[in-house]
N, C-alpha and C positions, 0 to 999 in steps of 0.2 A: 678255448679252454684257458683257464688262468694257471698260474704257476701252482697254486694251492691245490687246484684239481689234479694237475699232473702228479703232485707228490702222493695223493690219496689212491690214485689207480694203481692197481697191482695186477700183475698177470698170474694166471692159475694154469699150471701145467700138470696133466694127468698122466700117470705112468703105472705099468705093472711090470713085476719082475720076481724073481726067486730070492728070498731071504737067505744070505750065506753068513757064515761066521769065519772071521780071521783069528787066528791063535797066535799070540805073542810069544816071545822066547822066553819071558819071564813067567809064563803060565797063564797070563790073563788072556781073555777073548773079547771080541766086539762082534756085533752083528750089523750087517750093512745090507742096503738094497742098492743095486747098481742102476743108475739112471742113465741110459744110453739111447741111441737111435734118435727119432725126431725130438723126443723130450731132452735128451742130452745136448743136442744141437740148439734148441732154443735157450737153454741155460748157458752155453756158450756164449750166445749172442748177448744175454743179459750181462754175463761177467765181462764182456769186452766193453759194453757201455758203461758198467760200474768202474771198470779200470780207467776209462777215460775220464769219468767224473771224480775219480780218486776216492771211491767209496768201496771199492773190494776189500774183503776181510784178509786177514793174515793167511799165508799159504795159498792165496787165490781163492779163498772160500767164499761161498754166498750165504748170507742169512736168509733163512725161509721159515715159513709157517707150514708145517706138514700135517696132513690129516690121513690117518689110516683108520678105517671103520669109524667108531666113535671118538677116537683119540686124536687130539689135536695138540700139537707141541712145536715150540721153537727150537731150532737147531740151525746148524750149518752144513752145507754141502761141500765136499772137497773134491777138486778135480784130480782125475788119474790119467795119465797119458795112455794108458793100456786098456782101461775099463770105461771111462766116461766120467761120470760124477757119482760120488759115493755119499749115500744118505745113511748116518748111524741111526740105528733103531734100538733105543734103550730098553731095558728089561722091563720096566713098568708098562711100556706101550706093547711089548710082546705078550706080557701076561694078562693086561686088560683086554686085548683082541685075540688072545688064544692062538697066537702064530709062532711057529718054531722054525728053526733052519730047515731049508729046504721047501717051504711053503711059499705058494704063489700070492703076492701081497700087491694090493692096489693103493697107490698113493696120490694124493693131491697136494701139489706144492704151490704156495703162494710167494711170488718172488717180488 
């Protein structure tokens, strides 16, 4: 395998979980999907490698391409000591896929 091939190959992690909403003190809210279990462990391994390569994002975030239903979008996953990894799900994706807080969501993450 050449270096160029190694840069092109990406890992795909699949996970399902419940969409939940976090409410901020200023009245704003954000929707997240928690990535835990085996998927969370795989992401932690990727984060460790990126930390060693010095390519890990701010706050320990991982840049990913996420797919929920027919919606594909670029975002960052954020680590949480208590929950695993947090995937923010923006309003345009929730609307396009007809998902709401409390719904079971299946996501494919390309890291």
